[in-house]
C-alpha positions as CSV (number, residue, x, y, z in Angstrom):
1,M,18.3,-17.3,39.7
2,T,15.7,-20.2,38.5
3,G,12.8,-17.3,38.4
4,K,15.3,-15.1,35.8
5,C,15.8,-18.0,33.8
6,E,12.3,-19.0,33.8
7,K,11.6,-15.5,33.0
8,F,14.1,-15.5,29.9
9,V,12.7,-18.7,28.5
10,S,9.2,-17.1,28.5
11,V,9.9,-14.1,26.6
12,K,12.2,-16.1,24.2
13,F,9.3,-18.4,23.7
14,S,6.9,-15.6,23.3
15,F,8.9,-13.8,20.7
16,R,9.1,-17.0,19.0
17,K,5.4,-17.3,19.1
18,I,4.9,-13.7,17.7
19,F,7.2,-14.5,14.8
20,A,5.8,-17.9,14.3
21,S,6.2,-19.5,10.9
22,K,3.3,-19.2,8.1
23,N,2.0,-22.5,8.7
24,E,1.3,-21.8,12.3
25,V,-0.6,-18.4,12.0
26,P,-3.9,-17.3,10.7
27,T,-3.8,-14.6,8.1
28,V,-5.9,-11.7,8.1
29,K,-8.6,-13.4,6.0
30,S,-9.7,-15.1,9.1
31,V,-10.9,-12.1,10.5
32,N,-13.1,-11.0,7.7
33,S,-14.6,-14.1,6.2
34,G,-11.9,-14.5,3.5
35,K,-12.4,-11.2,2.1
36,L,-10.0,-8.1,2.1
37,L,-13.1,-5.5,1.2
38,F,-12.0,-3.3,4.2
39,L,-8.6,-2.3,2.4
40,E,-10.8,-1.2,-0.7
41,S,-12.9,0.9,1.5
42,I,-9.7,2.5,3.0
43,R,-8.7,3.2,-0.6
44,G,-12.1,4.7,-1.3
45,L,-12.0,6.9,1.8
46,A,-8.6,8.2,0.7
47,A,-9.9,8.7,-2.7
48,F,-12.9,10.7,-1.4
49,G,-10.4,12.7,0.8
50,V,-8.5,13.7,-2.4
51,V,-11.8,15.2,-3.7
52,I,-12.3,17.3,-0.5
53,A,-8.9,18.3,-0.7
54,H,-9.2,19.6,-4.2
55,L,-12.6,21.3,-3.3
56,L,-10.9,23.1,-0.5
57,A,-7.8,24.0,-2.6
58,T,-10.2,25.5,-5.2
59,Y,-12.7,27.2,-3.3
60,Y,-11.3,28.0,0.1
61,P,-7.4,28.1,-1.0
62,G,-6.2,29.0,2.7
63,A,-6.8,25.4,3.7
64,S,-3.7,24.6,1.7
65,T,-1.7,27.8,1.7
66,G,-2.3,28.5,5.5
67,P,-4.4,31.2,7.5
68,S,-1.7,34.0,7.0
69,L,-2.3,33.8,3.1
70,A,-6.2,32.9,3.3
71,P,-8.2,35.3,1.2
72,V,-10.8,37.3,3.2
73,G,-13.9,34.9,3.6
74,N,-12.5,31.9,4.2
75,D,-9.9,32.3,7.0
76,L,-11.9,30.1,9.5
77,I,-11.7,27.4,7.1
78,A,-8.1,27.8,6.7
79,K,-7.9,27.6,10.6
80,L,-9.8,24.5,11.0
81,F,-8.3,22.6,7.8
82,Y,-4.7,23.7,7.7
83,G,-2.8,21.6,10.2
84,L,-4.9,20.6,13.3
85,P,-7.5,20.0,14.0
86,F,-8.9,18.7,11.0
87,G,-5.8,18.9,8.5
88,F,-6.1,15.2,7.9
89,V,-9.6,15.6,6.1
90,A,-8.0,18.1,3.5
91,S,-4.7,16.3,3.1
92,G,-4.7,15.2,-0.3
93,H,-0.9,14.4,-0.2
94,F,-1.5,12.0,2.6
95,A,-4.3,10.2,0.9
96,V,-1.7,9.6,-1.7
97,I,0.8,8.0,0.5
98,V,-2.1,5.8,1.6
99,F,-2.7,4.8,-1.9
100,F,1.1,3.8,-2.2
101,V,1.1,1.8,1.0
102,L,-2.3,0.0,0.2
103,S,-0.8,-0.8,-3.3
104,G,2.5,-2.3,-1.8
105,F,0.3,-4.2,0.6
106,V,-2.2,-5.8,-1.9
107,L,0.0,-6.4,-4.9
108,T,2.0,-8.9,-2.8
109,Y,-0.3,-10.1,-0.6
110,K,-1.1,-13.4,-2.5
111,F,2.5,-14.0,-2.9
112,Y,3.2,-13.6,0.9
113,E,0.1,-15.8,1.5
114,K,0.9,-18.7,-0.9
115,G,4.7,-18.2,-1.3
116,D,4.3,-18.9,-5.3
117,Q,6.3,-16.2,-7.5
118,K,3.6,-17.1,-10.2
119,D,1.4,-14.5,-8.6
120,L,4.1,-11.9,-9.0
121,H,4.6,-12.8,-12.5
122,T,0.9,-12.3,-13.3
123,Q,0.5,-9.1,-11.4
124,A,3.4,-7.8,-13.3
125,A,2.0,-8.8,-16.7
126,K,-1.3,-7.2,-15.8
127,R,0.2,-3.9,-14.5
128,Y,0.5,-2.1,-17.6
129,F,-2.7,-2.3,-19.2
130,R,-4.5,-1.9,-15.8
131,L,-3.2,1.7,-15.5
132,A,-2.5,2.5,-19.2
133,I,-6.3,2.2,-20.3
134,P,-7.7,4.2,-17.7
135,I,-5.1,6.9,-18.4
136,F,-5.6,6.8,-22.1
137,A,-9.3,7.3,-21.6
138,I,-9.1,10.0,-19.0
139,V,-6.6,12.1,-20.9
140,M,-8.4,12.0,-24.2
141,V,-11.8,12.9,-22.1
142,S,-9.9,15.8,-20.7
143,Y,-8.8,16.9,-24.3
144,L,-12.4,16.9,-25.7
145,M,-13.6,18.9,-22.7
146,M,-11.0,21.6,-22.8
147,S,-11.3,21.7,-26.6
148,S,-15.2,22.3,-26.0
149,G,-14.5,25.1,-23.5
150,A,-15.9,23.1,-20.3
151,M,-13.0,24.4,-18.4
152,S,-13.5,28.1,-19.4
153,S,-14.8,29.3,-15.8
154,T,-11.6,27.9,-14.2
155,Q,-9.3,31.0,-14.3
156,E,-12.3,33.0,-13.3
157,V,-12.7,31.0,-10.1
158,A,-8.9,31.5,-9.5
159,R,-9.8,35.4,-9.6
160,L,-12.5,35.3,-7.4
161,T,-11.1,32.8,-4.7
162,G,-7.6,33.5,-5.3
163,S,-6.8,29.6,-5.5
164,P,-3.2,29.2,-6.5
165,E,-4.3,25.7,-7.7
166,A,-7.1,27.0,-9.9
167,G,-4.8,29.4,-11.4
168,R,-2.3,27.2,-12.7
169,I,-4.2,24.5,-14.4
170,F,-6.4,24.2,-17.9
171,N,-4.4,27.5,-19.1
172,F,-3.2,26.3,-22.3
173,I,-4.4,25.6,-25.9
174,P,-5.3,21.9,-26.0
175,S,-3.5,19.8,-28.9
176,L,-4.9,16.3,-30.0
177,S,-1.0,15.4,-30.7
178,T,-0.1,16.3,-27.2
179,A,-2.9,14.7,-25.8
180,F,-2.4,11.5,-27.6
181,H,1.4,11.5,-26.6
182,D,0.5,12.1,-22.8
183,A,-2.1,9.4,-23.0
184,T,-0.2,6.9,-24.3
185,I,3.5,7.4,-23.0
186,G,3.7,10.9,-21.3
187,V,1.7,10.2,-18.2
188,L,3.6,6.8,-17.2
189,M,6.9,7.7,-18.7
190,G,7.5,11.4,-18.7
191,K,5.0,12.7,-15.9
192,N,3.4,15.1,-18.4
193,V,-0.2,15.4,-16.6
194,A,-1.4,19.0,-17.8
195,Y,-4.6,17.4,-18.8
196,N,-5.3,16.0,-15.7
197,P,-3.2,16.8,-12.8
198,V,-4.1,14.1,-10.4
199,L,-2.3,11.7,-12.7
200,W,1.4,12.7,-11.3
201,T,0.9,9.6,-9.0
202,M,0.4,7.1,-12.1
203,S,4.3,6.8,-12.9
204,I,5.0,6.5,-9.4
205,E,2.5,3.7,-8.9
206,F,3.4,2.2,-12.2
207,I,7.2,2.0,-11.1
208,G,6.5,1.3,-7.6
209,S,4.5,-1.8,-8.4
210,F,7.7,-3.4,-10.2
211,V,9.9,-2.3,-7.4
212,V,8.0,-4.6,-4.9
213,F,7.5,-7.3,-7.7
214,G,11.3,-7.1,-8.0
215,L,12.2,-7.0,-4.1
216,A,9.8,-9.6,-3.4
217,A,10.9,-12.1,-6.1
218,L,14.7,-11.5,-5.0
219,V,14.4,-11.7,-1.2
220,G,10.7,-12.8,-0.2
221,K,11.5,-16.3,0.9
222,L,15.0,-15.4,2.5
223,K,14.9,-15.7,6.5
224,K,16.8,-12.4,6.8
225,R,14.6,-10.4,4.4
226,W,13.5,-8.0,7.0
227,L,17.0,-6.4,7.2
228,I,16.6,-6.0,3.4
229,Y,13.4,-4.4,3.9
230,I,15.0,-1.8,6.4
231,G,17.8,-1.1,4.1
232,A,15.7,-0.6,1.2
233,I,13.6,2.1,3.0
234,I,16.7,3.9,4.2
235,V,18.3,3.7,0.4
236,L,15.0,5.2,-0.9
237,G,14.9,7.9,1.6
238,D,11.9,10.2,1.3
239,S,10.9,9.1,-2.0
240,Y,7.4,7.6,-2.4
241,Y,8.6,4.2,-3.3
242,V,9.5,3.9,0.5
243,C,5.5,3.4,0.6
244,F,5.5,0.4,-1.5
245,I,8.3,-1.5,0.9
246,I,6.2,-0.5,3.7
247,G,3.0,-1.8,2.3
248,M,4.9,-5.1,1.2
249,A,6.6,-5.7,4.7
250,L,3.2,-5.1,6.1
251,S,1.8,-7.8,4.0
252,D,4.6,-10.3,4.8
253,L,4.2,-9.4,8.4
254,V,0.3,-10.4,8.2
255,N,1.0,-13.7,6.2
256,N,4.2,-15.0,7.9
257,T,4.3,-13.9,11.4
258,N,1.9,-13.9,14.4
259,V,2.3,-10.3,15.1
260,I,-1.2,-9.1,14.1
261,E,-2.7,-11.9,16.1
262,Y,-0.4,-11.3,19.0
263,V,-1.4,-7.4,19.0
264,R,-5.2,-8.3,18.5
265,Q,-5.1,-10.6,21.7
266,K,-2.7,-8.7,23.8
267,V,-2.5,-5.2,23.1
268,S,-5.1,-3.1,24.6
269,K,-7.5,-1.2,22.1
270,F,-6.7,2.1,23.8
271,Y,-3.0,1.7,23.0
272,L,-4.2,1.0,19.1
273,Y,-6.8,3.7,19.1
274,G,-4.2,6.0,20.4
275,L,-1.8,5.3,17.8
276,L,-4.4,5.9,15.1
277,L,-5.0,9.5,16.6
278,V,-1.5,9.8,16.4
279,A,-1.4,8.9,12.8
280,L,-4.2,11.3,12.0
281,V,-2.4,14.1,13.9
282,L,0.8,13.3,11.9
283,A,-1.3,13.5,8.6
284,S,-2.9,16.8,9.3
285,F,0.5,18.8,8.9
286,P,0.8,20.4,5.6
287,S,4.4,21.8,4.3
288,P,6.1,23.8,6.9
289,T,5.2,27.4,6.9
290,D,5.0,30.2,9.5
291,D,1.4,29.2,10.0
292,I,2.2,26.0,11.9
293,K,5.7,27.1,13.4
294,G,5.6,27.2,17.1
295,T,3.0,24.5,17.3
296,I,3.3,20.7,18.2
297,F,4.8,20.5,14.8
298,N,8.1,21.6,16.1
299,A,8.3,18.5,18.1
300,L,8.5,16.4,15.1
301,L,11.4,17.9,13.6
302,V,15.0,16.9,13.9
303,S,17.6,19.6,14.2
304,G,19.8,20.1,11.2
305,V,17.5,18.0,8.7
306,D,15.1,19.6,6.2
307,S,11.9,20.0,7.9
308,N,10.0,18.6,4.5
309,Y,11.9,15.6,4.5
310,V,11.2,14.8,8.0
311,L,7.5,15.8,7.9
312,Q,7.1,13.2,4.9
313,L,9.0,10.4,6.8
314,W,6.4,11.0,9.7
315,Q,3.4,10.8,7.3
316,F,4.8,7.4,5.8
317,F,4.8,6.1,9.3
318,A,1.5,7.6,10.0
319,A,0.2,5.8,7.0
320,A,1.7,2.4,8.0
321,A,0.2,2.9,11.4
322,I,-3.2,3.4,10.1
323,L,-3.2,0.3,7.9
324,F,-1.6,-1.8,11.2
325,V,-4.4,-0.5,13.4
326,V,-6.9,-1.7,10.9
327,L,-5.4,-4.9,10.3
328,S,-5.3,-5.4,14.1
329,R,-8.9,-4.6,15.0
330,P,-11.7,-6.7,13.7
331,E,-14.3,-4.3,14.7
332,L,-12.7,-1.5,12.3
333,Q,-12.5,-4.2,9.7
334,R,-16.4,-4.7,10.2
335,I,-17.2,-1.1,9.8
336,L,-14.8,-0.7,7.0
337,S,-17.0,-3.8,5.4
338,S,-20.3,-1.8,5.3
339,K,-21.9,-1.6,2.1
340,I,-21.5,2.2,1.5
341,L,-17.6,1.8,2.2
342,V,-17.2,-1.2,0.0
343,F,-19.2,0.8,-2.6
344,L,-16.8,3.8,-2.4
345,G,-13.9,1.5,-2.3
346,G,-15.2,-0.1,-5.5
347,I,-15.2,3.0,-7.4
348,S,-12.1,4.7,-5.9
349,F,-9.8,4.5,-8.7
350,A,-12.4,6.1,-11.0
351,L,-13.4,8.5,-8.3
352,Y,-9.9,9.6,-8.0
353,L,-9.5,9.8,-12.1
354,T,-12.5,11.7,-13.0
355,H,-13.4,14.0,-10.2
356,Y,-10.7,16.7,-11.2
357,L,-12.6,16.9,-14.6
358,V,-16.1,17.4,-12.9
359,L,-15.0,19.8,-10.3
360,H,-13.0,22.2,-12.9
361,S,-15.9,21.9,-15.5
362,L,-19.3,21.7,-13.7
363,G,-18.2,22.7,-10.1
364,D,-16.4,25.9,-11.5
365,W,-19.3,26.9,-13.9
366,L,-21.8,26.7,-10.9
367,F,-19.5,28.5,-8.8
368,V,-19.0,31.2,-10.9
369,T,-22.9,31.4,-12.0
370,V,-23.9,31.3,-8.1
371,R,-21.3,33.5,-7.0
372,A,-22.6,36.4,-9.0
373,N,-25.8,36.7,-7.2
374,H,-25.0,34.8,-3.5
375,G,-22.4,34.8,-1.3
376,L,-19.3,32.8,-1.4
377,N,-20.3,29.7,0.9
378,F,-23.6,29.5,-0.8
379,A,-21.9,29.1,-4.2
380,V,-19.1,26.4,-2.7
381,L,-22.2,24.6,-1.2
382,I,-23.8,24.3,-4.6
383,A,-20.7,23.6,-6.4
384,A,-19.4,21.0,-3.9
385,V,-22.7,19.1,-3.8
386,A,-22.9,18.9,-7.4
387,T,-19.3,18.0,-8.0
388,V,-19.5,15.2,-5.7
389,A,-23.0,13.6,-6.7
390,V,-21.9,13.9,-10.6
391,T,-18.4,12.4,-9.7
392,I,-20.0,9.6,-8.0
393,A,-22.3,8.9,-10.9
394,V,-19.8,9.2,-13.4
395,S,-17.3,7.1,-11.4
396,V,-19.8,4.1,-11.5
397,I,-20.2,4.5,-15.3
398,W,-16.5,4.8,-15.4
399,K,-15.7,1.8,-13.3
400,K,-18.0,-0.4,-15.7
401,Y,-17.0,0.9,-18.8
402,V,-13.4,1.6,-18.3
403,D,-11.9,0.3,-15.2
404,D,-13.6,-3.0,-15.7
405,T,-12.3,-3.2,-19.3
406,S,-8.7,-2.6,-18.1
407,V,-9.2,-5.4,-15.5
408,S,-10.4,-7.8,-18.4
409,V,-7.9,-6.6,-21.0
410,S,-5.0,-7.1,-18.4
411,R,-6.0,-10.3,-17.3
412,R,-6.0,-11.8,-20.8
413,F,-3.0,-10.2,-21.7
414,A,-1.2,-11.8,-18.6
415,K,-2.6,-15.4,-19.6
416,F,-1.2,-14.7,-23.2
417,L,2.2,-13.7,-22.1
418,L,2.5,-16.4,-19.4
419,K,1.4,-19.3,-21.3
């Protein structure tokens, strides 16, 4: 009897130790010399994943439509990148989910670290101009490019490859008035993204930011706030705003409990890397089609519940699992803090915004030109290499003159507003 009591006391003490108060625990900064650059590297890898996804969707559409609908010549690519084994590489949708989880984490990190609501006020005051300036710039650049005929090869690409994505974009007459409307309010408020389809995430990013600012301000210091996080996740269902709540919950977990430190010390790397592998498997599954029925995907479904709904929830979990594993493993943080990945993270927003225009101007023109005298695969290689190289170069310039300007303007506005 005494042994059982001692065991109970030990378990209770361990539980309290894991969920220790903020003053008792080291934050994730202690793992990485006070910096969170590895999180930006994850964002950079996700942005690059979106680039790869759009390249495949344009030139090897079977990677997004499935092997049964793959045009002749890219059925092997479809088998490799549609679902397992490498679907996570071509899953731009999952990369966006990672973006949203990271946003919820980063936007609330300082608040949960310091417990000062002034940071939430500052972040909220900066948010509009931080997003609005790059949005305005990219929409107007797209308008100018379309007006000059830079996207004139895209419909020919659709004819040659059978790409549904290439067939539905840039097939309208550009208008300065509509472009200006979209650049100022259409994208953020109305989801008008014809001039650059990747901007569909911006309204969600904008609203999701204020969801976590508001929730953190209201419940961020309550003892039972975890129940409210869970309730918010249930209420929001499979909407992308769940990702922001998951991110802020992880931020709270890192800064105000000992969970990460406990996992780092007590849980085997084998289990954590196993969790990472499971997350990548979950990230690999596209929207349910006949091509993936009868596979491991069936084990993920819930009887009587829409399969798309279930899949999206699993991918929310996968994104959270990837971030949790990285936060728990210092060696992963060191790898992600390498110079090349930090560089990629630094240009991630620019990379995300500009790649689509480069792909469907220079990339499509090269593909059509080379395809006329050479095979499909060689044309794709030339178009892909040029697209990636030019996009990186453009992103460096874009970051310096557009992103950095938006950061500076948003900071000044926040100072003015909060005086």
